[in-house]
C-alpha positions as CSV (number, residue, x, y, z in Angstrom):
1,M,12.9,63.6,-161.3
2,A,10.3,66.4,-160.8
3,W,9.5,68.3,-157.7
4,Y,5.9,67.0,-157.5
5,D,7.0,63.3,-157.3
6,E,8.5,64.0,-153.9
7,A,6.1,66.6,-152.7
8,V,4.0,66.7,-149.5
9,F,1.0,68.9,-150.1
10,Y,-1.0,71.2,-147.8
11,H,-4.4,72.2,-149.1
12,I,-6.0,75.6,-148.4
13,Y,-9.5,76.8,-149.4
14,P,-8.7,80.5,-149.0
15,L,-12.2,82.1,-149.0
16,G,-13.1,79.8,-146.0
17,L,-9.8,80.0,-144.1
18,T,-9.8,83.8,-144.3
19,G,-13.5,84.1,-143.3
20,A,-14.4,86.0,-146.5
21,P,-18.1,86.9,-147.1
22,K,-20.1,84.2,-148.8
23,Q,-21.2,86.5,-151.6
24,N,-19.0,88.9,-153.6
25,D,-20.2,92.5,-153.9
26,Y,-17.3,93.3,-156.2
27,G,-16.4,96.3,-154.0
28,N,-12.9,97.5,-153.1
29,P,-10.4,94.7,-152.5
30,V,-10.0,93.5,-148.9
31,H,-6.5,92.1,-148.4
32,R,-7.4,88.9,-146.6
33,L,-4.9,86.9,-148.5
34,N,-2.2,88.6,-146.5
35,D,-3.6,86.9,-143.4
36,L,-2.3,83.7,-144.8
37,V,1.3,84.8,-144.8
38,P,1.9,83.4,-141.2
39,W,0.6,80.1,-142.4
40,I,3.6,79.7,-144.6
41,D,5.8,79.1,-141.6
42,H,3.2,76.7,-140.2
43,I,3.2,74.8,-143.5
44,K,7.0,74.6,-143.5
45,R,7.2,73.6,-139.8
46,L,5.0,70.6,-140.4
47,G,7.1,69.4,-143.3
48,F,5.0,70.3,-146.3
49,T,6.8,71.2,-149.4
50,A,3.9,72.3,-151.7
51,L,0.7,74.2,-151.3
52,Y,-2.5,73.6,-153.3
53,I,-4.6,76.8,-152.8
54,G,-7.9,77.8,-154.4
55,P,-10.1,78.8,-155.9
56,L,-8.5,82.2,-156.0
57,F,-9.9,84.3,-158.8
58,E,-12.9,86.7,-159.0
59,S,-16.1,84.8,-158.6
60,V,-19.7,85.2,-157.4
61,G,-19.7,83.1,-154.2
62,H,-17.9,79.9,-153.3
63,G,-15.2,80.5,-155.9
64,Y,-16.1,77.9,-158.5
65,E,-18.3,80.4,-160.5
66,T,-15.4,82.3,-162.0
67,T,-16.1,85.8,-163.4
68,D,-12.5,86.8,-164.1
69,Y,-9.6,84.4,-164.5
70,R,-6.9,87.2,-164.4
71,T,-7.9,89.0,-161.2
72,L,-7.6,87.8,-157.6
73,D,-11.0,87.6,-155.9
74,S,-11.6,91.1,-154.4
75,R,-12.6,89.4,-151.1
76,L,-9.0,88.2,-150.9
77,G,-7.1,91.3,-152.2
78,T,-5.3,92.3,-155.3
79,N,-3.0,90.6,-157.8
80,D,-0.1,92.2,-156.0
81,D,-1.1,90.4,-152.9
82,L,-1.1,87.1,-154.7
83,I,2.3,87.8,-156.3
84,A,3.8,88.6,-152.9
85,F,2.2,85.5,-151.3
86,V,3.6,83.1,-154.0
87,T,7.0,84.8,-153.7
88,A,7.0,84.2,-150.0
89,C,6.1,80.6,-150.4
90,H,8.9,80.1,-152.9
91,E,11.4,81.8,-150.6
92,A,10.3,79.2,-147.9
93,G,10.9,76.4,-150.4
94,I,7.2,75.7,-151.0
95,K,5.8,75.1,-154.5
96,V,2.4,76.6,-155.2
97,V,-0.5,75.1,-157.2
98,F,-3.7,77.0,-158.1
99,D,-7.2,75.7,-158.6
100,G,-8.1,75.9,-162.3
101,V,-11.9,76.1,-162.8
102,F,-12.0,75.7,-166.6
103,N,-15.0,73.4,-167.1
104,H,-17.5,76.2,-166.4
105,T,-17.8,79.9,-165.6
106,G,-20.1,82.0,-163.6
107,R,-22.9,84.0,-165.2
108,D,-20.9,87.3,-164.7
109,F,-18.1,86.1,-166.9
110,F,-17.7,88.5,-169.8
111,A,-18.6,86.0,-172.5
112,F,-21.8,84.8,-170.8
113,K,-22.8,88.4,-170.1
114,D,-22.4,89.2,-173.8
115,I,-24.7,86.3,-174.7
116,R,-27.3,87.6,-172.3
117,E,-27.1,91.1,-173.8
118,K,-26.8,90.3,-177.5
119,R,-28.3,86.8,-177.7
120,E,-27.9,85.4,-181.3
121,G,-25.8,88.4,-182.2
122,S,-23.1,87.6,-179.6
123,P,-19.7,86.4,-181.0
124,Y,-19.5,84.3,-177.8
125,R,-22.6,82.2,-178.4
126,D,-20.5,79.2,-179.2
127,W,-18.3,79.6,-176.1
128,Y,-20.8,77.5,-174.1
129,C,-22.3,74.1,-174.7
130,N,-25.7,73.7,-176.3
131,V,-26.9,77.3,-176.1
132,N,-30.5,77.2,-177.2
133,F,-32.4,80.5,-177.8
134,W,-35.7,78.6,-177.9
135,G,-35.2,77.4,-174.4
136,N,-35.0,79.0,-170.9
137,N,-33.2,78.6,-167.6
138,E,-33.9,79.1,-163.9
139,F,-32.8,82.8,-164.2
140,N,-35.4,83.4,-167.0
141,D,-32.8,84.6,-169.5
142,G,-34.8,83.3,-172.5
143,F,-32.3,80.7,-173.5
144,S,-30.9,77.4,-172.1
145,Y,-27.4,76.0,-171.9
146,D,-25.5,73.1,-170.5
147,N,-24.3,73.5,-166.9
148,W,-22.3,71.5,-164.4
149,G,-24.1,69.4,-161.9
150,G,-27.5,70.7,-162.7
151,Y,-26.6,74.2,-161.5
152,D,-27.4,77.0,-164.0
153,L,-25.1,79.2,-161.9
154,L,-22.2,77.1,-163.5
155,A,-22.4,77.5,-167.3
156,K,-20.4,74.8,-169.1
157,L,-17.7,76.1,-171.5
158,N,-17.5,74.6,-174.9
159,Q,-13.9,73.2,-174.7
160,R,-14.0,72.0,-178.3
161,N,-14.2,75.6,-179.5
162,P,-10.7,76.7,-180.5
163,A,-11.3,80.2,-179.2
164,V,-12.2,78.8,-175.7
165,R,-9.1,76.6,-175.7
166,D,-6.8,79.5,-176.8
167,Y,-8.3,81.7,-174.1
168,I,-7.8,79.2,-171.3
169,C,-4.3,78.4,-172.5
170,D,-3.5,82.1,-172.4
171,V,-4.8,82.2,-168.8
172,V,-2.4,79.4,-167.9
173,R,0.5,81.3,-169.5
174,F,-0.7,84.5,-167.6
175,W,-0.7,82.7,-164.3
176,V,2.9,81.5,-164.9
177,S,4.2,84.9,-166.0
178,E,2.3,87.0,-163.5
179,F,2.3,84.8,-160.4
180,D,5.0,82.2,-161.1
181,V,2.6,79.4,-160.2
182,D,4.1,75.9,-160.3
183,G,1.0,73.9,-161.3
184,I,-2.7,73.7,-161.6
185,R,-5.3,71.4,-160.1
186,L,-8.1,71.1,-162.7
187,D,-11.5,71.2,-161.2
188,A,-14.1,68.7,-162.5
189,A,-11.4,67.1,-164.7
190,D,-13.5,63.9,-165.1
191,V,-15.9,65.9,-167.4
192,L,-13.3,67.9,-169.3
193,D,-12.8,67.3,-173.0
194,F,-9.7,65.2,-173.6
195,D,-8.4,67.2,-176.5
196,F,-8.8,70.3,-174.3
197,M,-6.6,68.6,-171.6
198,K,-4.0,67.7,-174.2
199,A,-3.8,71.4,-175.2
200,L,-3.4,72.4,-171.6
201,R,-0.6,69.8,-171.2
202,Q,1.2,71.2,-174.2
203,T,0.8,74.7,-172.8
204,A,2.0,73.7,-169.4
205,D,5.1,71.9,-170.7
206,A,6.1,75.0,-172.7
207,A,5.2,77.5,-170.0
208,K,7.5,76.3,-167.2
209,P,9.8,73.3,-166.5
210,D,8.2,70.6,-164.3
211,F,4.8,72.4,-164.4
212,W,2.3,70.1,-162.8
213,L,-1.3,69.4,-164.0
214,M,-3.4,67.4,-161.5
215,G,-7.1,66.7,-162.2
216,E,-10.1,66.1,-159.9
217,V,-11.4,62.7,-160.9
218,I,-14.0,60.8,-158.8
219,H,-14.5,57.5,-160.5
220,G,-13.0,55.6,-163.4
221,D,-9.8,54.3,-164.9
222,Y,-7.3,56.9,-163.8
223,S,-4.9,56.2,-166.7
224,R,-7.5,57.8,-169.0
225,W,-6.6,61.2,-167.5
226,A,-3.1,60.6,-166.0
227,N,-0.7,59.8,-168.8
228,E,2.0,61.3,-171.0
229,R,-0.5,63.3,-173.2
230,T,-3.0,64.7,-170.7
231,L,-2.4,65.2,-166.9
232,H,0.5,64.3,-164.7
233,S,-1.8,63.1,-161.8
234,V,-5.4,62.8,-160.6
235,T,-7.1,62.7,-157.2
236,D,-7.2,59.1,-155.8
237,Y,-10.8,59.0,-154.5
238,A,-10.7,55.2,-154.4
239,L,-7.9,55.3,-151.9
240,H,-9.6,58.2,-150.0
241,K,-12.7,56.0,-149.6
242,G,-10.6,52.9,-148.6
243,L,-8.6,54.7,-146.0
244,Y,-11.6,55.6,-143.8
245,S,-13.9,52.7,-144.6
246,G,-11.1,50.2,-144.3
247,H,-10.7,51.4,-140.7
248,N,-14.4,51.8,-139.9
249,D,-15.1,48.3,-141.2
250,H,-11.9,46.8,-139.8
251,N,-11.1,45.7,-143.3
252,Y,-7.5,46.2,-144.5
253,F,-8.2,44.0,-147.5
254,E,-10.1,46.9,-149.0
255,I,-7.1,49.3,-148.8
256,A,-4.6,46.7,-150.0
257,H,-6.9,45.7,-152.9
258,T,-7.3,49.4,-153.8
259,V,-3.5,49.9,-153.8
260,R,-3.0,46.8,-156.0
261,R,-5.7,47.8,-158.4
262,T,-4.4,51.4,-158.8
263,M,-0.8,50.3,-159.3
264,G,-2.1,48.0,-162.1
265,M,-4.1,50.8,-163.6
266,V,-1.5,53.6,-164.0
267,P,2.1,53.5,-165.1
268,A,4.7,53.1,-162.4
269,H,6.1,56.6,-162.9
270,I,2.8,58.3,-162.3
271,R,2.0,59.2,-158.7
272,L,-1.6,59.9,-157.8
273,Y,-2.7,62.6,-155.4
274,N,-3.6,61.0,-152.0
275,F,-5.8,62.6,-149.4
276,V,-8.2,61.7,-146.5
277,D,-10.3,64.8,-146.7
278,N,-10.7,68.0,-148.6
279,H,-13.1,71.0,-149.2
280,D,-15.8,68.8,-150.6
281,V,-15.9,65.8,-148.2
282,E,-16.3,65.4,-144.4
283,R,-13.2,65.8,-142.2
284,I,-11.4,62.6,-141.5
285,S,-11.9,63.1,-137.7
286,T,-15.7,63.1,-138.4
287,K,-15.7,60.1,-140.7
288,L,-13.7,57.8,-138.4
289,Q,-15.9,55.9,-136.0
290,N,-12.9,55.3,-133.8
291,K,-11.0,58.6,-133.5
292,A,-7.8,56.8,-132.5
293,H,-7.7,55.5,-136.1
294,Y,-6.4,59.0,-137.1
295,L,-2.9,57.6,-136.5
296,P,-2.9,54.5,-138.7
297,V,-4.9,56.4,-141.4
298,H,-2.2,59.1,-141.6
299,V,0.7,56.6,-141.4
300,L,-0.8,55.0,-144.5
301,L,-1.4,58.4,-146.2
302,Y,2.2,59.3,-145.9
303,T,3.7,55.9,-146.8
304,L,1.6,54.3,-149.5
305,P,2.5,55.0,-153.1
306,G,1.4,58.5,-154.2
307,I,1.6,62.1,-153.2
308,P,0.2,62.8,-149.7
309,S,-1.9,65.9,-149.0
310,V,-3.4,67.3,-145.8
311,Y,-6.4,69.7,-145.8
312,Y,-6.0,72.8,-143.6
313,G,-7.2,72.3,-140.1
314,S,-7.1,68.5,-140.2
315,E,-3.6,68.6,-138.7
316,F,-5.4,69.9,-135.6
317,G,-7.9,67.1,-135.7
318,I,-10.9,69.4,-136.3
319,E,-14.3,68.1,-137.2
320,G,-16.4,69.0,-140.2
321,R,-19.7,67.4,-141.2
322,K,-21.3,67.8,-144.6
323,E,-24.7,69.5,-144.6
324,R,-27.5,69.2,-147.2
325,F,-27.3,72.7,-148.6
326,S,-23.9,74.0,-147.4
327,D,-20.3,73.1,-147.3
328,D,-19.5,75.9,-144.8
329,S,-18.6,73.5,-142.0
330,L,-16.0,71.9,-144.3
331,R,-14.4,75.3,-145.0
332,P,-14.1,77.1,-141.7
333,A,-12.2,80.2,-140.8
334,I,-9.3,79.3,-138.5
335,D,-7.1,81.6,-136.4
336,L,-3.6,80.1,-136.4
337,A,-2.9,81.8,-133.0
338,D,-5.6,79.6,-131.4
339,H,-3.4,76.6,-132.2
340,A,0.0,78.0,-131.0
341,N,0.4,75.2,-128.5
342,D,-0.7,72.4,-130.8
343,Y,2.8,71.7,-131.9
344,E,3.6,70.4,-128.4
345,E,0.2,69.5,-127.0
346,N,-2.0,68.3,-129.9
347,P,-1.3,64.6,-130.8
348,C,-2.7,65.1,-134.3
349,T,-0.4,68.0,-135.0
350,K,2.6,66.2,-133.5
351,L,1.9,63.1,-135.7
352,I,1.7,65.2,-138.9
353,A,4.9,67.0,-138.0
354,A,6.7,63.6,-137.4
355,L,5.3,62.1,-140.6
356,G,6.5,65.2,-142.5
357,K,10.0,64.7,-141.2
358,I,9.9,61.0,-142.1
359,R,8.7,61.8,-145.6
360,T,11.4,64.3,-146.1
361,T,14.2,62.2,-144.5
362,Y,13.2,59.0,-146.4
363,R,11.8,60.6,-149.6
364,G,14.0,58.3,-151.7
365,D,12.2,55.3,-150.2
366,L,8.7,56.7,-150.0
367,A,8.7,58.5,-153.4
368,W,10.8,56.1,-155.5
369,G,11.0,52.8,-153.6
370,D,9.2,49.6,-154.7
371,Y,6.0,48.7,-152.8
372,R,5.8,45.1,-151.6
373,E,2.9,43.7,-149.5
374,L,4.3,41.7,-146.5
375,H,1.3,40.9,-144.3
376,L,-2.4,41.3,-144.6
377,T,-5.4,40.4,-142.4
378,T,-8.6,42.3,-141.8
379,E,-7.0,44.1,-138.8
380,Q,-3.3,44.2,-139.6
381,Y,-1.5,45.4,-142.7
382,A,2.3,45.6,-143.4
383,F,4.3,46.4,-146.5
384,A,7.7,47.5,-147.5
385,H,8.3,50.7,-149.3
386,G,11.8,51.0,-150.5
387,N,14.0,50.0,-147.5
388,L,11.3,50.9,-145.0
389,I,8.7,48.6,-143.4
390,V,5.3,50.1,-142.5
391,A,2.8,48.3,-140.3
392,V,-0.7,49.4,-139.0
393,N,-3.3,47.9,-136.7
394,N,-7.0,48.8,-136.7
395,A,-7.9,46.4,-133.9
396,D,-9.0,47.5,-130.4
397,H,-6.3,45.2,-129.0
398,E,-2.5,44.8,-129.2
399,A,-1.3,42.8,-132.2
400,T,1.9,40.9,-132.8
401,F,3.0,39.3,-136.1
402,G,6.2,38.8,-138.1
403,V,7.2,39.9,-141.6
404,D,10.1,39.1,-144.0
405,A,12.9,41.6,-143.6
406,Q,16.1,42.2,-145.4
407,A,18.1,44.1,-142.8
408,E,19.5,42.7,-139.5
409,A,17.8,45.2,-137.2
410,Y,15.3,48.0,-137.5
411,V,14.3,51.1,-135.5
412,G,10.8,52.4,-135.2
413,L,10.7,56.0,-136.5
414,L,7.7,57.0,-134.3
415,S,8.8,55.1,-131.2
416,S,12.6,55.1,-131.5
417,E,12.5,51.5,-130.4
418,K,15.0,49.0,-131.8
419,S,13.8,45.6,-133.1
420,K,15.9,42.6,-134.0
421,V,15.4,40.3,-137.0
422,E,15.5,36.6,-136.3
423,A,15.6,34.0,-139.1
424,G,14.9,36.7,-141.6
425,R,11.7,37.8,-139.8
426,L,11.0,41.1,-138.1
427,K,8.7,40.7,-135.1
428,I,6.2,43.6,-134.9
429,T,4.1,44.5,-131.9
430,L,1.6,47.3,-132.4
431,P,-0.8,48.8,-129.8
432,P,-4.5,49.2,-130.4
433,S,-5.2,51.5,-133.3
434,G,-1.4,51.8,-133.8
435,G,1.1,52.1,-136.5
436,E,4.9,52.2,-137.0
437,I,7.4,52.9,-139.7
438,F,10.6,50.8,-139.4
439,A,13.9,51.9,-140.9
440,P,17.0,49.6,-141.1
441,K,19.2,50.4,-138.2
442,D,22.1,51.5,-140.4
443,M,19.7,54.0,-142.2
444,W,18.0,55.3,-139.1
445,Q,17.8,59.0,-138.4
446,S,15.9,60.3,-135.4
447,V,12.8,62.2,-136.2
448,M,11.3,62.1,-132.6
449,E,14.5,63.2,-130.8
450,G,14.5,59.9,-128.9
451,K,11.0,60.3,-127.6
452,A,8.1,58.0,-128.4
453,L,5.1,59.6,-130.0
454,E,2.1,59.4,-127.6
455,F,-1.2,59.5,-129.4
456,V,-4.4,59.7,-127.5
457,V,-7.4,61.5,-129.1
458,P,-10.4,62.3,-126.9
459,E,-13.8,61.5,-128.2
460,P,-15.5,64.8,-129.3
461,E,-18.8,65.9,-127.9
462,P,-21.8,65.3,-130.2
463,D,-22.7,68.4,-132.2
464,P,-26.2,69.5,-131.1
465,N,-26.6,71.6,-134.3
466,A,-25.7,68.8,-136.7
467,E,-28.3,68.4,-139.4
468,P,-30.0,65.0,-139.2
469,E,-29.3,62.5,-142.0
470,I,-31.9,62.2,-144.8
471,D,-34.0,59.0,-144.6
472,L,-33.4,57.8,-148.2
473,D,-35.8,54.9,-147.7
474,S,-38.6,57.5,-147.7
475,V,-37.5,59.3,-150.9
476,K,-39.8,58.7,-153.8
477,I,-38.0,57.8,-157.0
478,P,-39.7,59.3,-160.0
479,N,-39.6,57.7,-163.5
480,I,-37.5,60.4,-165.1
481,P,-34.0,60.4,-166.6
482,Y,-31.2,60.3,-164.1
483,E,-29.9,63.7,-165.2
484,K,-33.2,65.3,-164.0
485,M,-33.2,63.7,-160.6
486,T,-32.2,65.5,-157.4
487,V,-29.2,64.3,-155.4
488,E,-31.5,62.6,-152.9
489,Q,-33.4,60.8,-155.7
490,L,-30.1,59.6,-157.2
491,Q,-28.8,58.4,-153.9
492,A,-32.0,56.5,-153.3
493,T,-31.9,55.0,-156.8
494,I,-28.3,53.8,-156.2
495,L,-29.2,52.2,-152.9
496,A,-32.2,50.5,-154.5
497,K,-30.0,49.1,-157.3
498,M,-27.4,47.9,-154.7
499,A,-30.1,46.1,-152.7
500,K,-31.0,44.0,-155.8
501,N,-27.4,42.8,-155.9
502,G,-27.2,41.8,-152.2
503,P,-27.3,43.2,-148.7
504,V,-26.5,46.9,-148.3
505,T,-24.0,47.4,-145.5
506,N,-23.9,50.6,-143.3
507,Q,-20.6,51.5,-145.0
508,M,-22.2,51.2,-148.4
509,R,-25.0,53.4,-147.3
510,R,-22.5,56.0,-145.9
511,D,-20.6,56.0,-149.2
512,V,-23.7,56.8,-151.1
513,M,-24.8,59.5,-148.6
514,Q,-21.5,61.2,-148.7
515,N,-21.4,61.4,-152.5
516,I,-23.3,64.6,-153.3
517,W,-21.9,65.3,-156.8
518,P,-24.8,65.0,-159.4
519,D,-22.5,64.0,-162.3
520,S,-20.8,61.3,-160.2
521,L,-24.1,60.0,-159.0
522,V,-25.6,59.8,-162.5
523,N,-22.5,57.8,-163.7
524,W,-22.8,55.6,-160.6
525,A,-26.5,54.9,-161.3
526,K,-25.8,54.1,-164.9
527,S,-23.0,51.7,-164.0
528,F,-25.5,49.1,-162.7
529,R,-26.6,46.4,-165.2
């Protein structure tokens, strides 16, 4: 039994939350990381037991163009600040996971700078993929190289080079010895070399007991990455998509099918990293067409198989729309003092706090219990997880149905209402856009102090500054390799291929529009026959 199997994660993008400048001038350190210390109490108060934070280390701009893996970004402070922050988290019982950006570096990384200076004479010329001194790049260096996502700002490391593997493995050992980090989330894991990930796993296993490696994977067979030899877990983007589109389309079959497919894909002891939004995708409150679906979405997030995670600010129900050329609205600065009353007044915050208590109180059931589907229609979905029964309703009307039950009576953990079982069936009545978690009466522990959770979310005002969506129907698709296409051209290509296979629904179009990762779009386009 490892700590991460029972963890509930909070996710912070520190450069955004602290309001750091968008570009790094590499000046004197500014101790913004210390501003996050009050958030530790907030994280603990809402029932989170682990923190995924990053990127943290010296970089050019958004943090994913690393220039020094051993130094905290000067916009956030010093290494001493990070040591103190991790120590404070540990004292509060919170594990800490860093972002590991090991697929690529920024152009100011020492090895890349050496190539720019010494060209063929650089001992680091093989540290990057396909360095060609007969080519050129957008910065006119007089040589070309592989990058991530079509961005020359992100130079792809040659992970098959033993010197590169040794260097990154030393970084992992340094993070453990210097900061006492508990795990690493691997950025762009779906394009990392598998032998490289095996080396990281061996290093992690030796560096610290129960050290956790989790990878960012968008599409594919998750068991390729999450297994005994590579990573402990990966991001479950399939469930992320299902959780919001299954509600927008009133289609719980999509979610249930995704759960069944994933459980058949990965071994039972591997728990995937579940989320409804993060620093790369729109906020869940923005994606949901019916904002009241925030409740059933999060009930499922916390109770379906896997490790739940909440992105900072979403516990307050804030909005965040993805823009064409900027992710700033997804990564805002937030003053925690502005939300001092949310614990008692904000229904989203109260729900997350209640679910955190439920997850902690019934972690044996929710982390280790068997999942059994009990009831499934387009608008209602119920399942057992361990001894608990979970039920959700995406309809705009009240719903009543029965499910097989093993106990004689149950109590709703969100409502504190008692329900009897008759002839082996539990009768469930859910309000519109509702959800409940039922515990056997003899196992019931109050998480709501005898009060029913009231959840009413007002519709937000339209954002007058929101950037209009691109009309992909007007995008001209050139006859060039997918790898050379723009994001808009790739999206238009995928929609055109979808149209040949049948009608393209609004949800299908939204899914394509919201995917802005070039590598993922290229793979998607190639997947059509």
